[in-house]
VEXMARDO-253461 format. One line per field, with one value per residue (C-alpha): residue number from 1; residue in three letters; x, y, z. Coordinates in nm, 2 decimals. Example, Ala and Ser with C-alpha at 12.3 -4.5 7.8 and 13.67 -1.06 7.14 Angstrom:
k c(1|2)
r c(ALA|SER)
c1 c(1.23|1.37)
c2 c(-0.45|-0.11)
c3 c(0.78|0.71)
END
This chain:
k c(1|2|3|4|5|6|7|8|9|10|11|12|13|14|15|16|17|18|19|20|21|22|23|24|25|26|27|28|29|30|31|32|33|34|35|36|37|38|39|40|41|42|43|44|45|46|47|48|49|50|51|52|53|54|55|56|57|58|59|60|61|62|63|64|65|66|67|68|69|70|71|72|73|74|75|76|77|78|79|80|81|82|83|84|85|86|87|88|89|90|91|92|93|94|95|96|97|98|99|100|101|102|103|104|105|106|107|108|109|110|111|112|113|114|115|116|117|118|119|120|121|122|123|124|125|126|127|128|129|130|131|132|133|134|135|136|137|138|139|140|141|142|143|144|145|146|147|148|149|150|151|152|153|154|155|156|157|158|159|160|161|162|163|164|165|166|167|168|169|170|171|172|173|174|175|176|177|178|179|180|181|182|183|184|185|186|187|188|189|190|191|192|193|194|195|196|197|198|199|200|201|202|203|204|205|206|207|208|209|210|211|212|213|214|215|216|217|218|219|220|221|222|223|224|225|226|227|228|229|230|231|232|233|234|235|236|237|238|239|240|241|242|243|244|245|246|247|248|249|250|251|252|253|254|255|256|257|258|259|260|261|262|263|264|265|266|267|268|269|270|271|272|273|274|275|276|277|278|279|280|281|282|283|284|285|286|287|288|289|290|291|292|293|294|295|296|297|298|299|300|301|302|303|304|305|306|307|308|309|310|311|312|313|314|315|316|317|318|319|320|321|322|323|324|325|326|327|328|329|330|331|332|333|334|335|336|337|338|339|340|341|342|343|344|345|346|347|348|349|350|351|352|353|354|355|356|357|358|359|360|361|362|363|364|365|366|367|368|369|370|371|372|373|374|375|376|377|378|379|380|381|382|383|384|385|386|387|388|389|390|391|392|393|394|395|396|397|398|399|400|401|402|403|404|405|406|407|408|409|410|411)
r c(MET|ILE|ASN|THR|ILE|ILE|LEU|CYS|ARG|ASN|PRO|TYR|PHE|LEU|THR|PRO|PHE|GLU|GLN|TRP|LEU|PRO|GLN|ILE|ILE|LYS|THR|THR|ALA|ILE|ILE|VAL|PRO|LYS|ALA|LEU|ALA|ALA|GLN|TYR|GLY|MET|PHE|ALA|ARG|CYS|TYR|ALA|ILE|GLU|ASP|TYR|ASP|ASN|SER|SER|GLU|VAL|GLU|SER|THR|VAL|ILE|ALA|LEU|ALA|GLU|GLN|ASN|PRO|VAL|LYS|GLN|LEU|ILE|ALA|ILE|SER|GLU|TYR|ASP|LEU|LEU|ARG|ALA|ALA|ARG|LEU|ARG|THR|LEU|PHE|GLY|TRP|ALA|GLY|GLN|ASP|ILE|ALA|SER|ALA|GLU|ALA|TYR|ARG|ASN|LYS|CYS|GLU|MET|LYS|ARG|ARG|ILE|GLN|ALA|ALA|ASN|ILE|ALA|THR|ALA|ALA|TYR|ARG|GLN|VAL|ASP|TYR|LEU|THR|ASP|ALA|VAL|SER|PHE|ALA|LYS|GLN|ASN|GLY|TYR|PRO|ILE|VAL|LEU|LYS|PRO|LYS|ASP|GLY|LEU|GLY|SER|VAL|ASN|THR|ARG|VAL|ILE|HIS|SER|GLN|SER|GLU|LEU|LEU|ASP|ASN|TYR|GLY|ASN|GLY|GLY|LYS|LEU|ASP|GLY|PHE|ILE|ALA|GLU|GLN|PHE|ILE|GLU|GLY|GLU|MET|LEU|HIS|VAL|ASP|GLY|TYR|VAL|GLU|ASP|ASP|GLN|LEU|LYS|LEU|ILE|SER|VAL|SER|GLN|TYR|TRP|GLN|GLY|CYS|LEU|ALA|PHE|GLN|GLN|GLY|LYS|GLU|LEU|GLY|SER|TYR|GLN|ILE|ASP|PRO|ASN|SER|ALA|LEU|PHE|GLU|ARG|VAL|TYR|ALA|MET|THR|THR|ALA|VAL|ILE|GLU|ALA|MET|PRO|ASN|PRO|HIS|SER|PHE|ALA|PHE|HIS|LEU|GLU|LEU|PHE|HIS|ASP|LYS|ASP|ASP|ARG|LEU|ILE|PHE|ASN|GLU|ILE|ALA|SER|ARG|ILE|GLY|GLY|ALA|GLY|VAL|LYS|ASN|ALA|VAL|MET|ALA|ALA|THR|GLY|ILE|ASP|LEU|ALA|LYS|ILE|TRP|LEU|CYS|GLN|MET|PHE|GLY|GLN|PRO|THR|ALA|PHE|GLU|HIS|MET|ILE|LYS|GLN|THR|THR|GLY|GLN|LEU|SER|GLY|TRP|LEU|LEU|PHE|PRO|LYS|PRO|ILE|GLY|VAL|ILE|GLU|ALA|ILE|THR|CYS|GLY|LEU|GLU|TYR|ASP|TRP|ILE|VAL|GLU|GLU|HIS|LEU|LEU|ALA|LYS|PRO|GLY|ASP|SER|PHE|SER|GLY|GLY|GLN|THR|SER|VAL|ASP|CYS|ILE|GLY|SER|TYR|VAL|ILE|SER|ALA|ASP|ASN|SER|GLU|GLN|LEU|GLN|HIS|ARG|LEU|MET|GLN|VAL|ILE|GLU|GLN|PHE|TYR|HIS|GLN|LEU|LYS|VAL|ALA|PRO|LEU|ALA|GLU|GLN|PRO|GLN|LYS|TYR|ASN|ASN)
c1 c(9.80|9.82|9.81|9.74|9.83|9.65|9.79|9.49|9.47|9.13|8.85|8.62|8.32|8.50|8.63|8.40|8.60|8.38|8.08|8.23|8.49|8.38|8.59|8.94|8.93|9.06|9.36|9.44|9.65|9.60|9.83|9.68|9.73|9.72|9.40|9.19|9.30|8.97|8.76|8.95|8.98|8.79|9.11|9.33|9.57|9.56|9.89|9.87|10.14|10.18|10.33|10.18|10.27|10.62|10.73|10.95|10.74|10.50|10.77|10.93|10.60|10.52|10.86|10.83|10.48|10.62|10.89|10.66|10.35|10.29|10.15|10.05|9.97|10.03|9.71|9.73|9.50|9.60|9.83|10.07|10.12|10.18|10.55|10.61|10.39|10.55|10.91|10.77|10.61|10.96|11.13|10.90|10.82|10.42|10.20|10.06|10.16|10.56|10.78|10.82|10.44|10.41|10.69|10.54|10.21|10.34|10.64|10.48|10.81|10.82|10.48|10.47|10.79|10.60|10.29|10.52|10.67|10.34|10.27|9.98|9.95|10.09|10.19|10.54|10.72|11.07|11.18|11.27|11.54|11.66|11.52|11.72|11.56|11.21|11.33|11.47|11.18|10.95|11.18|11.12|10.73|10.63|10.41|10.18|10.38|10.25|10.48|10.41|10.59|10.62|10.49|10.22|9.85|9.56|9.70|9.94|10.19|10.05|10.09|10.02|10.31|10.22|10.54|10.91|10.85|10.58|10.85|11.11|10.86|10.75|11.07|11.35|11.35|11.40|11.13|11.20|11.18|11.38|11.17|10.92|10.80|10.73|10.45|10.32|9.99|9.70|9.41|9.07|8.88|8.99|8.84|8.86|8.83|8.76|8.72|8.85|9.05|9.01|9.23|9.40|9.05|8.88|8.56|8.41|8.44|8.31|8.40|8.35|8.43|8.57|8.34|8.59|8.95|9.12|9.28|8.95|9.02|9.31|9.08|8.83|8.58|8.37|8.55|8.32|8.26|7.98|7.95|7.92|7.68|7.82|7.64|7.84|8.11|8.33|8.29|8.40|8.70|8.79|8.74|8.98|9.24|9.20|9.22|9.56|9.69|9.64|9.79|10.11|10.17|10.31|10.01|9.88|9.65|9.36|9.33|9.13|9.24|9.19|9.30|9.30|9.29|9.27|9.02|9.18|9.00|9.12|8.93|9.21|9.26|9.57|9.70|9.79|9.84|9.71|9.69|9.64|9.40|9.03|8.98|8.95|8.69|8.33|8.44|8.39|8.04|7.93|8.05|7.83|7.53|7.55|7.63|7.58|7.93|8.15|8.49|8.67|8.44|8.50|8.87|8.92|8.70|8.88|9.23|9.07|8.97|8.57|8.36|8.29|8.00|8.15|7.98|8.04|8.20|8.00|8.02|7.93|7.57|7.23|7.02|7.12|7.41|7.58|7.81|7.96|8.08|8.29|8.25|8.61|8.68|8.69|8.87|8.70|8.44|8.12|7.83|7.53|7.54|7.22|7.17|6.87|6.85|6.53|6.56|6.49|6.78|7.05|7.18|7.43|7.44|7.75|7.81|8.14|8.13|7.92|7.86|8.17|8.43|8.72|8.89|9.21|9.09|9.19|9.53|9.43|9.18|8.95|8.96|8.57|8.29|8.02|7.99|7.72|7.64|7.34|7.19|7.01|6.91|7.19|7.51|7.31|7.09|7.36|7.53|7.17|7.15|7.52|7.45|7.13|7.31|7.60|7.34|7.13|7.44|7.60|7.26|7.25|7.61|7.73|8.10|8.23|8.58|8.83|8.77|8.53|8.12|7.94|7.89|7.70|7.96|7.88|8.04)
c2 c(17.23|16.94|16.61|16.40|16.39|16.22|16.12|16.10|16.08|15.98|16.25|16.36|16.15|15.82|15.98|16.24|16.31|16.62|16.39|16.08|16.24|16.62|16.66|16.55|16.86|17.15|16.93|16.75|16.83|16.67|16.62|16.57|16.58|16.94|16.86|16.76|17.05|17.26|16.94|16.94|17.30|17.23|17.10|17.29|17.29|17.15|17.10|17.04|16.84|16.89|16.52|16.37|15.98|16.06|16.39|16.35|16.69|16.46|16.32|16.67|16.82|16.56|16.61|16.97|16.92|16.64|16.89|17.20|17.01|16.72|16.49|16.14|15.97|15.96|15.79|15.67|15.41|15.42|15.16|15.44|15.56|15.25|15.22|15.62|15.65|15.33|15.49|15.81|15.62|15.43|15.79|15.93|15.61|15.66|15.34|15.16|14.98|14.92|14.87|14.50|14.48|14.74|14.59|14.27|14.39|14.60|14.38|14.07|13.88|13.92|13.85|13.53|13.40|13.45|13.28|12.96|12.93|12.89|12.59|12.77|12.72|12.98|13.00|12.99|13.29|13.50|13.83|13.98|14.25|14.14|14.00|13.70|13.63|13.63|13.39|13.17|13.17|13.08|12.78|12.63|12.69|12.71|12.98|13.18|13.35|13.69|14.01|14.28|14.54|14.38|14.66|14.75|14.83|14.88|14.61|14.87|14.73|14.37|14.15|13.79|13.68|13.36|13.29|13.39|13.59|13.78|13.83|13.95|14.20|14.35|14.38|14.30|14.64|14.88|14.76|14.79|14.47|14.61|14.56|14.33|13.97|13.67|13.44|13.12|13.14|13.00|12.89|12.94|13.21|13.48|13.55|13.84|13.85|14.17|14.23|14.38|14.27|14.45|14.39|14.09|13.94|13.89|14.07|14.10|13.89|13.92|13.65|13.75|13.62|13.87|13.90|13.87|13.88|14.20|14.25|14.27|14.67|14.57|14.42|14.72|14.50|14.57|14.48|14.36|14.09|13.92|13.76|13.43|13.26|13.26|12.94|12.77|12.52|12.72|13.03|12.79|12.71|13.05|13.17|12.91|13.00|13.37|13.30|13.12|13.41|13.67|13.46|13.43|13.80|14.08|14.28|14.59|14.50|14.65|14.69|14.64|14.37|14.28|13.94|13.76|13.38|13.19|12.92|12.69|12.43|12.16|12.33|12.42|12.76|12.92|13.26|13.53|13.86|14.05|14.44|14.58|14.83|14.87|14.71|14.94|14.99|14.88|14.68|14.93|15.00|14.65|14.54|14.81|14.71|14.36|14.43|14.79|14.87|15.12|14.97|15.30|15.47|15.15|15.19|15.55|15.57|15.27|15.48|15.77|15.55|15.57|15.24|15.01|14.80|14.47|14.29|13.95|13.84|13.92|13.67|13.91|13.95|14.06|13.91|14.02|13.95|14.22|14.31|14.57|14.67|14.94|15.02|15.09|15.41|15.37|15.47|15.76|16.05|15.99|16.06|15.95|15.80|15.78|15.78|15.60|15.22|15.15|14.84|14.85|14.61|14.86|15.01|15.27|15.43|15.68|15.80|15.97|16.08|16.32|16.35|16.54|16.35|16.20|15.90|15.69|15.36|15.30|15.29|15.11|14.85|15.16|15.38|15.41|15.60|15.44|15.23|15.00|14.83|14.59|14.35|14.02|13.73|13.46|13.45|13.31|13.60|13.84|13.71|13.73|14.10|14.18|14.09|14.28|14.59|14.53|14.48|14.80|15.02|14.94|14.95|15.34|15.40|15.53|15.62|15.77|15.69|15.96|16.15|15.93|15.90|15.80|15.42|15.20|15.07|14.73|14.50)
c3 c(25.29|25.05|25.21|24.88|24.56|24.24|23.93|23.69|23.31|23.31|23.20|23.48|23.39|23.45|23.80|23.93|24.25|24.34|24.34|24.52|24.77|24.83|25.13|24.98|24.72|24.94|25.08|24.73|24.43|24.10|23.81|23.48|23.07|22.97|22.76|23.10|23.30|23.25|23.39|23.72|23.82|24.14|24.32|24.54|24.31|23.94|23.72|23.35|23.18|22.81|22.75|23.03|22.95|22.90|23.06|23.39|23.47|23.66|23.88|23.94|24.04|24.28|24.43|24.45|24.61|24.87|24.96|25.05|25.22|25.46|25.17|25.30|24.99|24.63|24.42|24.07|23.91|23.53|23.41|23.26|23.64|23.83|23.83|23.88|24.14|24.29|24.27|24.40|24.70|24.77|24.75|25.03|25.23|25.14|25.19|24.85|24.56|24.58|24.28|24.31|24.28|24.01|23.80|23.82|23.72|23.43|23.30|23.11|23.12|23.53|23.54|23.35|23.53|23.86|23.72|23.59|23.92|24.07|23.83|23.66|23.28|23.08|22.70|22.61|22.60|22.58|22.60|22.27|22.22|21.85|21.56|21.61|21.95|21.77|21.48|21.74|21.96|21.62|21.56|21.91|21.92|21.56|21.41|21.47|21.75|21.91|21.95|22.17|22.39|22.73|22.92|22.64|22.69|22.48|22.24|22.09|21.88|21.90|21.60|21.57|21.32|21.10|20.92|20.91|20.60|20.77|21.07|20.84|20.66|20.96|21.18|20.93|20.76|21.06|21.27|21.66|21.87|22.18|22.50|22.33|22.44|22.19|22.31|22.17|21.98|22.16|21.97|22.15|22.29|22.52|22.87|23.07|23.47|23.63|24.02|24.34|24.63|24.95|25.24|25.08|25.01|24.69|24.73|24.37|24.03|23.67|23.40|23.04|22.70|22.44|22.14|21.86|22.06|22.16|21.83|21.61|21.58|21.38|21.10|21.16|21.36|21.65|22.00|22.31|22.57|22.74|23.07|23.12|23.36|23.71|23.80|23.54|23.56|23.38|23.59|23.89|23.73|23.62|23.97|24.11|23.84|23.91|24.31|24.23|24.03|24.25|24.51|24.29|24.25|24.48|24.57|24.72|25.02|24.81|24.44|24.12|23.87|23.50|23.41|23.06|23.02|22.70|22.69|22.44|22.18|22.41|22.72|22.92|23.09|23.00|23.19|22.94|23.16|23.46|23.52|23.87|23.74|23.64|23.27|23.00|22.72|22.84|23.12|23.40|23.30|23.24|23.57|23.71|23.53|23.66|24.01|24.08|24.17|24.02|24.06|24.04|24.31|24.55|24.47|24.51|24.81|25.00|24.93|25.10|25.39|25.31|25.37|25.09|25.00|25.04|25.30|25.13|24.83|24.51|24.22|23.94|23.92|24.09|23.83|23.48|23.30|23.09|22.79|22.57|22.24|22.11|21.72|21.57|21.42|21.02|20.73|20.57|20.64|20.82|20.62|20.87|21.22|21.44|21.81|21.98|21.89|22.05|22.27|22.63|22.71|22.64|22.95|22.78|22.44|22.34|21.99|21.96|21.63|21.39|21.03|20.86|21.08|20.90|21.04|20.95|21.15|21.52|21.65|21.97|22.10|22.26|21.96|21.85|21.73|21.96|22.24|22.40|22.74|22.70|22.96|22.94|23.14|23.04|22.81|22.51|22.53|22.56|22.26|22.04|22.15|22.06|21.71|21.68|21.80|21.57|21.24|21.36|21.41|21.06|20.91|21.00|20.97|20.66|20.56|20.26|20.15|20.14|19.81|19.72|19.68|20.01|20.05|20.29|20.55|20.61|20.87)
END
């Protein structure tokens, strides 16, 4: 009989349940996108959904299973699944993240309302349903402004708008703004904070600075980040703000989180957004490189009642700092791409393209042809090594424009 249902849109290499929790396989049903079904055939039942992100078949499958089996819990760790999992838990009275918590972490307007109410610095914002809402917000706050879906992720459909003419060009000819949020543009750097809360206590925290901002992929630039020194004054300030942000939110008792903060040109920390899930791109692997802790494994094992590794609070590192890079999909045909950069401080290297592959650019911030995790003794050395990897990667990469002669692809 089935006692647990898992909603999973991750490939097996990210969540190898059979390795981490072999004892659950025979009593657990897993629901996955159709493309991943072959990877999870070891489960007692595996249901493949054609349009996983949007189909109500996910919910109907859970309902049917719950009515035929003594199901006790529903597990979901992807941001796409948080709200529907919360609704299903409410329907059946299962423990876990409830609707109010999931809504606060998914709806950026509700999220920012709660953060402002806790007197935490937040950029000006407004829910946008019509073009006139965006124009009005810009008149009050000035350009540039940021427009993005209020429940978006992966920086999809996020734009920085610099003028009213640009606003009208993008959204005045049929571009939809329903369900968007407008935000004041903050000049400065973007930090991301990743960690884990267990039994309402912050147990792990890692603080990093984005290499070129999370919208770099829109300009065809590499996305990455590097951890900052846990003994620095900035780290302590971020730690204090992270604690305040988590206290302001309605939380499940145990969860992973990914928080983004602005560090502006006047040295202020300003809240951007927070998600109750593991950071994407290279975040999980970089945290593991610096701490030895796999956030996904810890989170999943905790949900199944297994002991975790947290005997005390972990502030990021056991000796080395880490960083990561994603190289975006180019526009053109791959002519040459070489694996094996010869640096002993490269922790991981993955090439996701081969000669002959054709691309039309990235659609999200994590669409890439190569990824790296690196280590170093300090933040300054990390930045230097990130630059070394970038230079070597582009030196070895050749991309031909579509229907044209091969050319060197330079950053």
